[in-house]
Structures are given as C-alpha cells and as structure tokens.
C-alpha positions as CSV (number, residue, x, y, z in Angstrom):
1,M,-19.3,12.6,-35.7
2,F,-19.1,8.8,-35.2
3,G,-21.0,6.1,-37.0
4,K,-23.5,4.0,-35.1
5,R,-21.2,1.0,-35.0
6,D,-17.9,2.7,-35.0
7,T,-16.9,1.7,-31.5
8,A,-13.2,1.4,-32.3
9,A,-13.2,5.0,-33.3
10,L,-14.9,6.0,-30.1
11,I,-12.3,4.2,-28.0
12,D,-9.4,5.7,-30.0
13,A,-11.0,9.2,-29.6
14,M,-11.3,8.7,-25.9
15,A,-7.6,7.6,-25.6
16,V,-6.4,10.5,-27.7
17,A,-8.5,13.0,-25.7
18,A,-7.1,11.7,-22.4
19,R,-3.5,12.0,-23.6
20,A,-4.2,15.5,-25.0
21,E,-5.7,16.6,-21.7
22,S,-2.4,15.7,-19.9
23,M,-0.4,17.4,-22.5
24,A,-2.5,20.6,-22.3
25,I,-2.1,20.7,-18.5
26,A,1.6,20.1,-18.9
27,Q,1.9,23.1,-21.3
28,R,0.0,25.2,-18.7
29,F,2.3,24.2,-15.9
30,E,5.4,24.8,-18.1
31,A,4.2,28.3,-18.8
32,I,3.6,29.0,-15.2
33,A,7.0,27.7,-14.1
34,A,8.7,29.7,-16.9
35,L,6.8,32.9,-15.8
36,H,7.9,32.3,-12.2
37,R,11.6,32.0,-13.4
38,E,11.3,35.2,-15.3
39,R,9.8,37.1,-12.4
40,C,12.6,35.8,-10.1
41,R,15.2,37.2,-12.5
42,N,13.6,40.6,-12.3
43,E,16.0,42.8,-10.2
44,E,13.1,45.1,-9.2
45,A,11.2,42.3,-7.5
46,Q,12.9,43.1,-4.2
47,F,11.1,46.4,-4.2
48,W,7.6,44.9,-4.8
49,H,5.0,45.1,-2.1
50,T,4.6,41.3,-2.3
51,D,6.9,38.3,-3.0
52,V,7.4,36.8,-6.4
53,F,5.3,33.7,-5.6
54,E,2.2,35.8,-4.7
55,A,2.8,38.1,-7.7
56,V,2.8,35.2,-10.1
57,A,-0.2,33.6,-8.4
58,A,-2.1,36.9,-9.0
59,E,-1.1,36.8,-12.7
60,V,-2.2,33.2,-13.0
61,S,-5.5,34.0,-11.3
62,A,-6.2,36.8,-13.7
63,A,-5.1,34.8,-16.8
64,Q,-7.3,31.8,-16.0
65,N,-10.1,33.6,-14.3
66,I,-9.7,31.5,-11.2
67,S,-9.4,32.2,-7.4
68,R,-6.1,33.1,-5.9
69,G,-6.2,29.9,-3.9
70,R,-6.4,27.7,-7.0
71,A,-3.8,29.8,-8.7
72,R,-1.4,29.4,-5.7
73,N,-1.8,25.6,-5.9
74,Q,-1.0,25.7,-9.6
75,V,2.1,27.8,-9.1
76,R,3.3,25.6,-6.3
77,S,2.9,22.4,-8.3
78,A,4.3,23.8,-11.5
79,V,7.5,25.3,-9.9
80,W,8.0,22.2,-7.7
81,L,7.6,19.9,-10.7
82,H,10.0,21.7,-13.0
83,E,12.6,22.4,-10.4
84,R,12.7,19.0,-8.7
85,L,11.1,16.5,-11.1
86,P,11.9,17.6,-14.6
87,Q,12.1,14.1,-16.0
88,V,8.7,13.2,-14.5
89,A,7.4,16.5,-16.0
90,A,8.6,15.3,-19.4
91,V,6.7,12.1,-19.1
92,F,3.6,14.1,-18.2
93,A,4.2,16.4,-21.2
94,R,4.1,13.4,-23.5
95,G,0.7,12.4,-22.1
96,D,2.0,9.1,-20.7
97,I,0.6,9.8,-17.3
98,D,-2.5,11.8,-16.1
99,Y,-2.8,14.6,-13.6
100,R,-3.9,12.2,-10.9
101,V,-0.6,10.3,-11.1
102,L,1.4,13.5,-11.3
103,Q,-0.3,14.9,-8.2
104,A,0.5,11.7,-6.3
105,V,4.2,11.9,-7.3
106,V,4.6,15.5,-6.3
107,A,2.9,15.0,-3.0
108,R,4.7,11.9,-2.0
109,T,8.2,13.2,-2.9
110,E,8.0,16.6,-1.2
111,N,10.1,15.5,1.8
112,V,13.0,14.1,-0.3
113,E,16.3,16.0,0.1
114,D,17.4,18.3,-2.7
115,D,20.7,16.4,-3.2
116,I,18.8,13.1,-3.6
117,I,15.7,14.1,-5.7
118,A,17.5,14.0,-9.1
119,G,18.2,10.2,-8.8
120,L,14.6,9.5,-7.7
121,D,13.2,11.7,-10.5
122,E,15.2,9.6,-13.0
123,S,13.9,6.3,-11.6
124,L,10.3,7.4,-11.3
125,A,10.4,8.7,-14.9
126,R,11.2,5.2,-16.1
127,Q,8.5,3.6,-14.0
128,V,5.6,5.9,-13.5
129,H,3.9,5.3,-16.9
130,K,3.2,1.7,-15.7
131,W,1.2,2.9,-12.7
132,M,-1.7,4.5,-14.5
133,R,-4.1,1.7,-13.7
134,L,-3.3,1.6,-10.0
135,S,-5.8,2.7,-7.4
136,K,-5.0,5.7,-5.1
137,N,-3.7,3.5,-2.4
138,K,-1.6,1.2,-4.6
139,L,-0.1,4.3,-6.3
140,R,0.7,5.8,-3.0
141,D,2.4,2.6,-1.9
142,R,4.4,2.2,-5.1
143,I,5.8,5.7,-4.9
144,D,6.6,5.3,-1.2
145,V,8.7,2.2,-1.9
146,W,10.8,4.2,-4.4
147,V,11.1,7.1,-2.0
148,A,12.3,4.8,0.8
149,D,14.9,3.4,-1.5
150,Y,16.5,6.8,-2.0
151,D,15.7,8.7,1.2
152,P,14.1,6.5,3.9
153,A,13.6,9.6,6.2
154,A,11.4,11.2,3.5
155,V,8.7,8.6,3.5
156,R,5.5,10.0,4.8
157,V,5.2,7.1,7.2
158,P,7.6,8.2,9.9
159,P,10.3,5.6,10.7
160,L,10.0,6.2,14.4
161,V,6.3,5.4,14.8
162,A,6.4,5.0,18.5
163,K,6.8,8.7,19.1
164,N,3.8,9.5,16.9
165,C,1.2,7.1,18.3
166,Y,-1.7,7.9,20.6
167,V,-5.4,7.0,21.2
168,D,-8.0,9.4,22.5
169,V,-11.4,8.6,23.8
170,E,-13.6,11.6,24.4
171,P,-17.3,12.4,24.9
172,H,-19.1,13.2,21.7
173,P,-19.3,17.0,21.4
174,E,-23.0,17.1,20.2
175,A,-24.7,13.9,21.5
176,A,-25.1,12.3,24.9
177,G,-24.5,8.6,25.4
178,V,-21.8,8.2,22.7
179,A,-18.1,9.0,22.5
180,T,-15.5,9.6,19.8
181,V,-12.4,7.4,19.4
182,G,-9.4,8.4,17.4
183,G,-5.7,8.2,17.2
184,V,-2.6,7.0,15.4
185,L,-1.4,3.4,15.9
186,D,1.6,1.4,14.8
187,A,0.6,-0.1,11.4
188,V,1.0,-3.7,12.6
189,D,-1.0,-3.0,15.7
190,A,-3.7,-1.3,13.6
191,A,-3.9,-4.3,11.3
192,A,-4.3,-6.6,14.3
193,F,-7.0,-4.4,15.8
194,D,-8.9,-4.1,12.5
195,Q,-8.8,-7.8,12.0
196,R,-10.0,-8.5,15.5
197,L,-12.9,-6.1,15.1
198,N,-13.9,-7.9,11.9
199,L,-13.7,-11.3,13.6
200,I,-15.9,-10.2,16.5
201,A,-18.3,-8.4,14.2
202,E,-18.8,-11.6,12.1
203,S,-19.6,-13.7,15.2
204,V,-23.3,-13.1,14.8
205,C,-25.7,-14.8,12.3
206,A,-26.9,-13.5,9.0
207,H,-30.2,-12.3,10.5
208,D,-28.6,-9.8,12.9
209,P,-30.2,-6.4,12.0
210,R,-27.1,-4.3,12.5
211,S,-24.9,-3.2,9.6
212,K,-21.2,-4.2,9.6
213,A,-20.2,-0.7,10.7
214,Q,-22.5,-0.9,13.7
215,R,-21.2,-4.4,14.6
216,R,-17.6,-3.2,14.4
217,A,-18.5,-0.3,16.8
218,A,-20.1,-2.8,19.1
219,A,-17.0,-5.0,18.8
220,C,-14.9,-2.3,20.4
221,G,-16.9,-2.6,23.5
222,A,-16.6,-6.4,23.4
223,L,-12.9,-6.1,23.0
224,G,-12.7,-3.7,25.9
225,R,-14.6,-6.2,28.1
226,G,-12.3,-9.0,27.1
227,E,-15.1,-10.8,25.1
228,G,-14.4,-12.7,21.9
229,S,-17.9,-12.3,20.3
230,L,-21.1,-10.3,20.1
231,A,-24.5,-11.3,21.3
232,C,-26.6,-11.8,18.2
233,L,-29.7,-9.6,18.0
234,C,-31.6,-11.8,15.5
235,G,-34.2,-12.9,18.1
236,L,-34.3,-16.5,16.8
237,E,-34.5,-19.3,19.3
238,D,-32.2,-21.5,17.2
239,C,-29.7,-18.8,16.3
240,P,-26.8,-20.6,14.5
241,A,-24.3,-18.1,15.9
242,A,-24.7,-19.5,19.4
243,K,-22.6,-22.6,18.4
244,I,-19.7,-20.5,17.2
245,R,-19.9,-17.5,19.5
246,E,-16.7,-18.3,21.3
247,S,-14.6,-18.6,18.2
248,A,-11.0,-19.6,18.5
249,A,-10.0,-17.8,15.4
250,Q,-6.7,-16.0,15.8
251,V,-5.5,-12.8,14.3
252,V,-2.8,-13.4,11.7
253,I,-0.9,-10.4,10.2
254,H,1.2,-10.9,7.1
255,V,4.1,-8.6,6.2
256,L,6.1,-8.9,3.0
257,A,9.8,-7.9,3.1
258,E,13.1,-8.7,1.5
259,Q,15.6,-11.0,3.3
260,A,18.2,-8.2,3.2
261,T,15.8,-5.9,5.1
262,L,15.3,-8.5,7.8
263,E,19.1,-8.9,8.1
264,G,19.7,-5.2,8.3
265,A,21.6,-5.0,5.1
266,S,18.9,-3.0,3.2
267,R,16.8,-0.1,4.0
268,R,14.0,-1.1,1.6
269,P,10.6,-1.1,3.4
270,G,8.3,-3.9,3.8
271,Y,4.6,-4.0,2.8
272,L,1.6,-4.5,5.1
273,P,-1.5,-5.5,3.0
274,G,-4.2,-2.9,3.4
275,L,-2.0,-0.3,5.1
276,G,0.9,0.1,2.7
277,V,4.6,0.7,3.2
278,L,6.2,-0.5,6.5
279,P,9.5,1.1,7.3
280,A,12.5,-1.2,7.5
281,E,12.9,-0.6,11.3
282,S,9.3,-1.7,11.9
283,V,9.9,-4.8,9.7
284,R,12.9,-5.9,11.7
285,R,11.0,-5.2,15.0
286,V,8.0,-7.3,13.9
287,A,10.3,-10.1,12.6
288,K,11.8,-10.8,16.0
289,T,8.6,-12.4,17.2
290,A,7.1,-13.5,13.9
291,K,7.1,-16.8,12.0
292,L,9.2,-16.2,8.9
293,K,8.2,-18.0,5.7
294,P,10.2,-17.5,2.5
295,I,8.3,-17.0,-0.8
296,R,9.6,-19.5,-3.3
297,L,9.9,-18.3,-6.9
298,P,8.1,-20.6,-9.4
299,G,10.1,-22.6,-12.0
300,I,10.5,-21.4,-15.6
301,D,8.2,-24.1,-17.1
302,P,4.5,-23.5,-16.5
303,E,2.5,-26.0,-14.4
304,L,0.4,-28.3,-16.5
305,G,-2.5,-28.8,-14.1
306,Y,-5.7,-26.7,-14.0
307,R,-5.3,-25.9,-10.3
308,P,-2.0,-24.3,-9.2
309,S,0.2,-25.9,-6.7
310,A,0.3,-24.5,-3.1
311,G,3.7,-22.9,-3.9
312,L,2.5,-21.2,-7.1
313,R,-0.7,-20.0,-5.4
314,D,1.4,-18.6,-2.5
315,F,3.8,-16.8,-4.9
316,L,0.9,-15.3,-7.0
317,Q,-0.9,-14.0,-4.0
318,W,2.1,-12.3,-2.6
319,R,3.1,-11.0,-6.0
320,D,-0.2,-9.3,-6.6
321,L,-1.5,-8.6,-3.0
322,T,-4.8,-7.4,-4.3
323,C,-7.2,-8.0,-7.2
324,R,-5.6,-7.3,-10.5
325,F,-8.6,-5.4,-12.0
326,P,-7.6,-1.8,-12.6
327,G,-8.3,0.3,-9.5
328,C,-9.5,-2.6,-7.3
329,D,-8.0,-2.9,-3.8
330,R,-9.8,-6.1,-2.7
331,P,-7.2,-8.2,-0.8
332,V,-6.2,-11.5,-2.4
333,A,-7.9,-13.4,0.4
334,G,-11.2,-12.4,-1.1
335,C,-10.3,-13.0,-4.7
336,D,-10.4,-16.0,-7.0
337,L,-7.1,-17.2,-8.5
338,D,-7.6,-17.8,-12.2
339,H,-5.7,-18.2,-15.4
340,T,-4.5,-15.1,-17.2
341,T,-4.8,-17.1,-20.4
342,P,-8.0,-19.2,-20.6
343,W,-7.3,-22.8,-19.7
344,E,-8.4,-24.1,-23.1
345,R,-5.7,-22.1,-24.8
346,V,-3.1,-23.1,-22.2
347,R,-3.8,-26.8,-23.0
348,W,-3.7,-26.2,-26.7
349,F,-0.2,-24.4,-26.5
350,V,1.2,-27.1,-24.2
C-alpha cells in the first residue's frame, strides 16, 4: 500500500486513522444517546419489566455483541455526554480529541451542578483540543482547574480535606513480620512526607544493595524513630555515605497560586507539583506560614545570552512545571532548561 520510502504518507495515514477512530466512536455514542431518548419518549416504557436504561443497555449489548456491563458503560457515557456536554461531544465528533481525553472530561465533570455545566461545557470545548498531548495526570489537573473555576465544590479533591484524612497501620493479612500502611493525607502534608522519605532513602551510598522502593520503606521506620538517615548496607569500610548521613537538607514544598486566591478574592485553586490541584481554602491555609515569592513575567524582548537569567529560569519552570515532552510528568527540578529554537538560529535572527 505504501512505498518503501513513503514515510510522509505513513504519518498522514496514521493521523487520518486516529481522527477517523474518534469520529466513529462519536457516531456510535450519538446513536446510543438518540436511542435512549426515543425509548424515554415511549409511553409504554412505564409498563416494562425493567427501566429504560437497562432496556437500552440490552439493545446495545445485542447490537455490538458485547457484555451487558460494557454496554451499560457506553449508555451511561453517551447519555451523559450528549445531555450535559454537547459542545465537547461536537469536538469529539470532529475527531479533534480522542476517547482518552473524552473519558477524562466526562469523569472529572460528573459532580458539576446541572445549572452550571453548560458554561463549563462551552469553555472546555474551546480548550480541550489543546490537551491531547498531556499525560493522564496533567490532563486531570487541567480539567480540575476549569471545574474549580465554575463549581469549586465539584472538584474531586474535596475542599474540606481535614474531614477526609486518616492513616491506618495494620498487620499484613498474609505475612508475619510486616504491616500495611495506608490512608489519605492533606496534599501538602503528603508532599512533605514523600519528599522526606526520598531524602532519607538517598542518604546511603550508590553501593547499597536495596532498591529505592525498599529504601523508602525503610525510611518510614527511620522517620518514626526520629532519625534523619539510613544505615548504609554496602559493607564498605570507607562508605562515603558516612560523611553525609546526618544531612541537614530540609523539605521544601512549592505551591503555585494566583495573588487573588491568596487574598480571598478568587476561588481559583492552586497547584501542588506532583499532586495536582490544591483547593483555594488549602492554598490560603498554607500561605499563612509560607514564604511568598511572586513570579515575575519576563519582558517582551528576548534575552540575548545563551544562559537564561535567574528570573527567566524561574518563570519558565513555574510555567511548565514538568518536562514538555508529550506525556512526560518528570518535574522541572530533574529537567534541563534549553532553547525551544536552537541557539544558532536565535543568534542569527537577533
């Protein structure tokens, strides 16, 4: 079908097929939603032995030769999409977004009130096609920010986090000598806990035989005993970790938020790198004891040097938060800051 060197045609075919896939799913969902509407208009439906939803699911199951469970999921998504998010549905029907993005939008907006959803639907329809390259976590966070703008109570991260937090430590159900630990923490507390575990886990030398996961588990015990490091298991007499075992490194948590949110004039949430949207109430609570540092917007003219200034670096890192490669969630702290346009071309244009 394709020539040996016809790589451009292969790429075009792939793009067309991806768009056609979305359009085909959209047609299927439109038909399911229309079938559901027709069945609801049937005056005899009140005398059926089952409700309309189950009846339509049975028809979808038979038509597609799929299980009733899968059919129910399709009916639920199709009806929800066309009744509450018709403009997002239109974007999907054009093939501008794929099913993964659609599923995320449907799931993250299910708590939005009926009298608010129309405005959110309009806003999402204008933006959602830009989010195709985002990873699952970034996509979740982007949708949650818009949801919080329209209906803060609908964000899946509960605003009153204190009432939902707990930590359980229990014996392992199948093995002696080990325990299970689980719970729900305030996001800022969780970020501090996670960072402290990493610091303690990295207090050994490169020859320690344990994996990072094993060292983090051991760090929980060290943390419980009030210790700031792990004993290295490398067995070397001149272990280099001995010199830095009592590290003075401190946990630093960064939260990004608008000034209006801090002042209580806005309900827009903040952002906690790695954990996502932080409700406005939590932002203001954290800000009471935090060091506040404004993010300065760079000037209009580009900087002429090869290395960015401290202000520009700070702005770019807070603008992007993670690696910009499609689907990569690596925090900016572990990324290289480089030119979008190669430096040679920048100098030539200047």
